[in-house]
DRENSELUM-425584 format. One record per residue: residue in one letter; x, y, z of N, C-alpha, C in turn. Coordinates in pm, whole numbers, plus 50000, padded with zeros to 5 digits. Layout:
REM DRENSELUM-425584
AXYZXYZXYZ;...
***
This chain:
REM DRENSELUM-425584
M498980506348187499470502148315500910507348329;A501250513248446502580518448471503540507448516;A504840510348498505870500748537507110508748580;I507990501948653509280507748693510340498648635;G511400504848582512540497648529513790500648613;L514590490648635515780492048714516970485648642;I518100492448643519340486848586520440489848687;E521220479648721522330481348814523610477048742;T524640485648749525920482648684527050484248784;R528210479648743529430482048820530040494648761;G530010505648837530590518348797529600528048740;L529930540948751529020551448712528870552748560;V529950550848487529900552448341528850543048279;G528850530448324527890521148269526430525048296;V526170529948416524770533348448524350546148376;I525310555148351524950567148274524660563248129;E525470554448072525170549247936523780542647933;A523490534748036522190527748040521060537648050;A521170547548137520120557548153519890565548026;D520990569447963520870577147837520180568947728;A520600556747709520000548247608518550545447640;A518230543447768516840540247807515900551647776;V516270563847812515350574847791515280579247643;K516300575847566516270578747423515480568547344;S515340556647399514700545647322513200544747339;A512660550547446511230548947473510790560747562;P509490563647558508950574647639508860570747787;V509970571347857510010568447999510570580448076;E510270581548202510750592448289511890587148376;L513010593348366514170589748448513910594448592;L513940585148685513700588348825514980591448902;G516100586448853517340589548918518420579548900;I519600583048946520760574248950521220574049094;K521460561949146521780560749291522990551849310;P524030556949381525130548249419524680538349523;I525010525749504524600514949595525710512149697;G526950512849654528100509849738528870498749675;G530140497749709531040487849652531210488949501;G531040501349451531200503549308529950501149224;L528870497049287527620494649216526760507149213;V526140509649097525270521049079524030516649007;S522870522549043521660518748975520950530648918;T520150528448815519280538448760517870532848756;H516890541248766515520536748766514650546848693;F513620541948628512730550648551511350544048548;R510360551948503509000546848497508340550848368;G507270543948337506490546348218505530534748197;E504950534148079504060523048045504910510248037;V504280498648062505010486248070505830483647945;A505240484947828505930481947703507110491647684;A506920504247716507990514147703509140511047799;V508830507247921509840503848020510600491447977;Q509950481647921510620469647872511620473047764;V511200481747668512110485647560513280493747620;A512990502747714514030511047773515030502447851;V514590492847926515490484248003516410476447905;Q515830470847801516620463347706517690472247640;A517280484247598518220493447535519280497647634;G518900500147758519860504347860520870493547891;V520400481247899521300469747929522310467847815;E521830468547691522730467047576523770478047571;A523380490347603524340501547601525350500047713;A524890496147832525800495047948526800483747926;L526370472947864527290461747841528500465247753;K528380475747676529490479847589530620486347669;V530280491747787531310499047864531480494148008;S530620485448052530620481548193530020467848211;Q529960463348336529310450948370527910453948424;V526920447148367525560448248419525370438048526;I525010442548645524830433448759523420427648757;S522450436248732521040431948739520170441648665;H519050436948616518050445948556516690439648574;R515660448048583514330442948611513260452948568;V512160447848523510940455648497509900451148596;I509330460748671508300457648768507000463948720;P506090455648663504800461248620503900464048736;A503140474748731502180478748831502770478248969;P503840485648998504410485249132503490491249237;H503590486649357502850492349468503280506949481;L502370515549522502650529849535503830532349630;D503940524249737505060525849830506410523649766;V506470514449671507760511549603508140523749517;E507190529249445507480540849361507850552649448;N507140554749559507510565649650508890564149709;L509290551649737510630548849785511680553649686;L511470551149559512410555249457512410570349436;L511260576249449511160590949428511690599149544;H511530594149665511920601449785513020594049857;Q514200593949801515320586849859515750593749986;P516130586050089516530591950217517780600550200;Q517850611050279519020619850277520180613250346;A521370617650313522580612150373522580616050522;A523110607150602523190609650748524180620750773;P523940629050874524860639650907526140633150963;P527290640250949528550634551002528460632751152;P529140622751206529100620551352529660632751428;A529080634951544529480646251626530920643951680;Q531650654751687533000653951741532930655451893;P533880649051963533920650952110534260665152141;P533910670052260534300683652300535830685052293;P536340697152263537790699152249538590694452367;D538070695652492538860691652607539050676452615;E538180668552547538280654152548539130648952433;L539470657452336540250653052220541620647852260;A542260653852356543610650052394543660635652448;D542550630352496542500616752549542300606252441;L541990610552318541740601152207543060596152149;P543040583852098544250578552029544430585651895;V545640585551847545980591951719545150587051604;A544880574251599544060568551491542690575051487;R542070577151603540750583551608540830598051571;L541880604951612542070618951574542210620351423;R542890610951360543040611451214541660609451146;Q540860600651199539520598851145538710611951153;L538790618551267538050630751286538490641751193;V539820642951169540380652951077539880649950937;R539880637450898539430633850762537960637150741;Q537160637750845535730640850834535460655850823;L536460664150850536300678450847536120683250702;P535020690550673534840695150536535850705650494;D536390713350588537310723950555538720721450612;A539090708650623540400705250680541520710850593;Q542540716050662543720720850591544710709450566;L544640699050646545470687350629544740677950531;K545440672750438544820663850336545670650950320;G544950640150286545590627750249546750623250335;R547960622650280549120617550353549540626950465;Q549180639750453549480648750564548790643950692;V547560639250677546840634150793547490621550843;S547850612650751548460599550787549780601450860;R550530612050830551840614150887551830623751006;A550730630251030550640640351139550730633751275;N551390640751366551490636051503550260641251581;K550180637051704549020640051785548800655051803;E549890662751827549780677051847549240684051721;T549740680051605549290685751479547810682951455;L547410670751481546010667151465545100674851561;L545520675951684544740683651784544640698451741;R545740703951692545740718051648544720719551533;E544700710251438543770711251326542330710151373;L542040701151464540670699451511540240711951590;R541110717651668540790729751741540540741451645;R541370742551542541200752951444539860752251374;A539450740051341538210737751270536970740451361;S537180738551492536010740351582535850754851627;E536850763451596536740777551633535730784551542;P534890793151599533950800251513534680810251425;D534160811351303534760821251207534450835251254;T535460843651247535230857551289535590867051176;
***
């Protein structure tokens, strides 16, 4: 009978320790590591029930040496939809669309700073964005929206 094992820790290092120990301790298949948010990260794997139980226990013990374990669980004979959910995690949402350049001048500086921070190729970084005035932010947004030639 198949099972799924889950371990959730605070921080990436703990979950990597858990995943490493789990797959080394028993014949299980690592399904992935997923950031949850708020510093929580989970790992999940599958295999036979006994193997998953051993893997979860080994993973929890390893993670406790370097991090805080938030939760762990073995789910024997999971429904196919649950396993598919773990295997086919949803893709990240695309970044929000920017307003047309002619409408940018009407936006408050705080919103312009948010838009600049979302630019993947922004030339302004960190405190430069925080200290930039409206004209500088508008110039950066216009530069980023121009097609490369």
